[in-house]
Every structure is written in C-alpha cells, then in structure tokens.
N, C-alpha and C positions, 0 to 999 in steps of 0.2 A: 506470346501477346505482350503491348505495352498497353500499361494500366492509361486510363486517357483522368483519371484522379489519385490522389495518394491514398495510400490505406493504411490504419492501425488494427491492430490484434489486439483487445485488453483482457483482461481476467479478472474473473469477481466481480462480473457487466451487471449482477442481479440487481442491485441495490446501491446506494451510499452511491460513493466516491465512481464506482466501476459505470455505474448507469448513468449518471451526469455528466458526466463526460464523454460517453456513447451517442447523447443525445446532443450533447458539444459540438462533437466534430460530424457529427450528421446535418446540424445548422449552416456549419462552415461548408459544406460540398464533400467532405470526407468520404471514402466507402470503411465500414465500420464491421471488421469483425467482432460480435460480443459476445465474449463465451463466458458460460457459467454450469453448475453442476445438472441444474434440472432446465432446463431451455423449454421444455413443453408445460412448463408449470407458468413459465415467464406472462407478466399480462402486463410488465411496465415499459415495457418497450413498444415502439408501433411497426406496426411492418411496413416496411419503405425501402423501395429500388437495392439502395444501397448500404442496407443493412442484411448480414446475415448472424444470425442468432446459431451457435454451436455449443453442443455440450462437450466440457472441460471440466475435471474435478483437480485439480494441482496431486494429488497423492495418489492420480492414478493415471499412468508413464502412457500406456497407451492411446488414454485420451486426448493427451498432447498431442502424438505423433498426429490423429488422425486429426483434430480439429485443425492444426497448422497446416494440414495437406489441402482440408476440404478449403479453408480460407485462402490457399494460396490458386488454389484453382478455381475459384470463382473471381477472383479480383487482379489474376497473374502474376501481383509478384506484391509481398507484405514493405510498405516501408516503416513505421512504425511500432514496436511491441511495445505496449504497457503492464506491466507488470503489477497490479493492482491486489488478486484477491491476498487477504489476509485475514486475520483475527486476531484479540486479543484475547489473555487471560491472567488473571490477577488472585492473590491471595499471596500467606505465608509459603514460603517456598518447601518446607517442612510438610505440607499440606498437600503437595501438588502429588498427583499420582503417578507414575510411571510413565502409565500412557497419556494423561494429560500434557507433560513435561516431551515425550515425544510427537506427538500431534503438535504443541504448538513450532516445533522447527520443522516439520513437513510440510506443513501449509506454508507459512510463514517463510522458508530459508531454503529447503531440500526442493521444495516444489517449484519457487525461483528458478533455480538453478537448471532444474529439468526442462521448463520452458525455456530459456536463456540460450540451451545446448539445444533443445530443437528448432532454432531460430538460424542458427550461427550458420550452419553448410549455406542457409540461402543470400543472408546477407553476404556472405564472404564470395558466393559465385557473384554478383549482383557489384561488390567494389563499393556498398552502399550501407547504410540503415543505422536507425534509430534505437537504443534500447531505455524507457523511463521508470529505473524501477522506485514502486510509492514506501521511500520509507514511513517516518514519522518524528515530528519534533521528539518522540520518545528514542529515535535515534541517534541522536546527541547528547540529551541530558536524561537522568532516571528521576522518579516518582516512587514514593514509599509503596509495595507489593505488589509492584507488576516486573517482577527480576528475570523472569522469564521469556513476557513479549521484550524487555527492554532489550535482553539478550542477543533475541532471533532479529530486533530491526539494526543494532550495533555490526551484527554477522552482515546485512544486507548490505549497508554501510563500505565495511572493510573488503566484503566482495566488489562491489560495485565500483569503487576506490581505484582496486588493484587490477582489474579487466581491462580500466582504460589502459592501461598502458601495452597491453596485449594487441585490444583490436583496433585504435584507434588506427594505428600502422596500416589495418586492412579498410579501411574506410568504413568503421563502424566507430560509432559516436555513444555514449554513454550520459545519462543524465538522472540526476534523483531529487524526489521532491520530496518535501517532508512538511505532511500538512500537522497541524496541531490541530483543539477541538473539533470534530462536526459536528452538526447539527442532524446525526443518525442515531440509529440504536446502540451501538458501540455499546454503551454499560449496563445494554438490557440483555435484549436474545442474543448479541453478538459474544456477550462478555463471559467467559466459563470461570466462572468463581471456583476458587478451591474449595473442599468440604472442611473449613478446620474447626468444625464444630467440638474435635475432641479435643483441641489445642486452645485452653481457657487462655494462657497467658498472652495469644496476638487479639482480644477480643476487642479491648479498647482500642488497638490503633484501624483495627477493621470497621470499627462501627467509626469512627471518624471519616477512615478513607469515605466509606458508602456514602455519611453526610454532605463532602465535598463533589463526590459525582454524582448525588439524586439530579432527576429532571429540574429539580427549585435552584438547585445552588444558584447564589450569583456570579458566580465567573462562567459560568454555561453563554450570557449574554455575550461574551465575547466570542465566543464559538464562531464559523465559517459554516454556512452553507454547503456542501456538496456543487453545486457550482460554482460556485467563486474558488473552489478547488481544479475544477473543471479547467475554468478559465488560466489558472498558473499551468495545468499541464500542455491544454493547449499553448503557452505563450513558450513552455521547455520545446515542444517539437516544433515551435514554425519560427523563433525568433534569429535561427540563424547564425548562432553565435557558441564558441568552446564554455560557456558556463557550465558549471558541473552542479552547483546546491542551487536550489529552489525551497525556501522556507515558506513555506505558507499557509496565510490566517493571523491575523493579529495577534493573537496570542503567544504563535511560536513565535511568531516574532520579537514581541516584548522578551518570551524565558530566553530564545536564545541571547536578545543583546542583553539580558542581563548574567549571564553566563560567561560573555566574553570580556565584561565590563570588572565583574569582580572576583577575589581570589576563592578559590571553587569550596574555602571552608564558607565563606560567607554565605556562595548561592545553597549550600546543603542545610542551612541554618534558614536559610530563607525558605525553604520548600518545605523543612520539615512544617515547618510554623507556620507556613500556609494548608498543607492538606492535614497535617495531626494536630497543629493546634499547642 
C-alpha cells in the first residue's frame, strides 16, 4: 500500500509536547500514531480518521513491537519517528534509590533505543525515514540537582549524533530538538524528587532549587507553550534541510547562547547564582 499522506509515530503522546505535536501534525494533514501507556484512559486527543491511539510503554519491549506493527498496518508505512516519552528526576545523587537511578535511564535512554531499533528495519527497507529525538536544553547544559536527568539527556545527544554516520548512508536522517522550559507539570506530577530528608547538608540548596522552579517563579514567564515546541518539531520534520539541532524556546536559546559565548567557569557561576543564589 502506498500511503496518501505522510505519517508520524509519537511516543509519550498523552500530554505536554507529545499531545501538542499529535494535534499539530493532524491539523497539517498528517497521519498520526499517538502512543502512550494508557490510551483507553486518554480523553485529550479527539477521535479522528487520521489518528491512531496505541498502547506503548517504553519500558515494555513487547508493547513497542506491537504498537509499531499496528501503526504500519494502519498507515502503510511510517515516515517520521518522534521519540518524545521521558520524565525528569531531581535531588542529590546520594539520595537517589537504585530504582530511581535505573528508571531515569530506562525511560529516557534505553526505551528510546528500543523504539529506534524497532523502526529501523522498516526505515532501511524503505531507504528513507526520519528520527527526531526530544532531548532538552538539559542535554547541552546542566543545572543543580538534576544530575541523573542531565546524564540521560546527554546520552541521547551522543547516541543521536553518532547514529547519523551509520544511518544517513541508508537514507535515514536524524534530528534532535532541545526544548527549554515548557508550561506543563514537569516540576509537579512529572518530576520524581529524591527523598533527601535524612541528608540535611543538602536542604538549603534543595529549598532554593524548589523556590526557583516553583509555579510562581519569574523565570517561568519565559517558558514555552507545548504548541510552540510542536511547531519546531514540525519544522524539523518538514524543512527538508540537513540541520541537526533545533534549540526550542526563548529561554533555551538564551541559555545556550550564553554557554557558547563565555568561558565555562563564568557560565557555571551564572547558573549557580541564578538558581542557588
């Protein structure tokens, strides 16, 4: 079957950037496979002839295989993969449990690898395809108390950069989008805070961190809406260029611009002052 419309497969499509991207591509006439852990409980995405909601948990390899097969059967072929599923953890490394350490990488990194490996046979057979990985400004710079989250996103950066060399000759392109702050509940429900109650040495820093990222913080006025990031993802999918990196959001662009323009020691001090005071 030759698909009449381009198609995109999205992970983590139940909320935030993933949901906004699914809606944006639908509006542009694309076929959208929106995968999420609990599609039966989703009421955020509308019923639409070009929308297929699928169950996929990036920690469940069988669900990845099944969801990709269902999307391919429905749409004929897949043109773009958006690896968006992920979450953040925060707190002193010393306070992280073994399970929290493992899960940060299982979701943000190993799950992404499994989805890529699942779609690559199809892309190789087609001799074309585009993989867009959602990283973060946190894949380019670091902030206090997010060491595991940053490590997972820096791993995504390295993986994606290297994959270009082996996949580009096969007709498969890779791009990476690095959003800054987004007006979602990342710092609420989606943020896994380590229990540092038994480590009082860290409490002053944690309190300043939480005050900085609180909903009333002045810096949040610079955060993007999920729809703005969806526009950047659409640009990456359709601009027809070899551009690799898309830093998305005014705060991310400002932070990355500062990191590139001053010595690291100056940048480190600026971040320390901004977040820890």
